[in-house]
C-alpha positions, 0 to 999 in steps of 0.5 A: 957586741952580745945581746943582754937577756931581758930578765922579766920579774916573775909574778908571784901568785900568792893566796891572801884573803886579808890584808892592810891598805895604807893610804898616804894623802899629802897635799900634792899626792895620794899613794895607795900600798896593800900589804899582807898582814906581815907588812909586805907589799902586795900592790901599790899605786899613786895618782902619779902612776895612774897617769895624772901630772901636776896639781891633777894629782892632789885631786880626790878623783886621782886618788880614787883611780890610784886606789882602784888600780891598787885594789885590782891588782890586790884582788888578783892575788885573791884578797877579800878583807882589808884594814884601812890605815889612812896618814896625811891632810890631803884631799883624797882620803875619803875617795880612796877609802870609797874606791877600795870598797867599790872594787869589792874589798871588805873593810874591817878597820879604818884608822887614822895613823897621821903623825902629830907632832908634840911641838917638834919642827916649826911649820912652813910660814903662812901663805898670803894670797 
């Protein structure tokens, strides 16, 4: 049987200076996606892809590492300024924003875009501990 040739994905080098960082902070994980102004994804990372498993994914430190990883990839494309949109109630919200700033990205705007229901679905039952 003939060997299959491995196709490597070419890195598209773009010269972007402005972008948008979308931080989705859930109770179990934090996902950071950095896009250009049109919404095309440039870099992304999550606490899971940063090497954390289980309950450690929901920590602020895991969110910090994920944001730093995504910011490093975005800086390689030439990004300097970002607007930050935060979604969700997770514990990694503030630490992810701080990590983006510490990575050397200039933050223009921080906006909370957490969806709030107008009495939609029934929420999960209260925990009894």
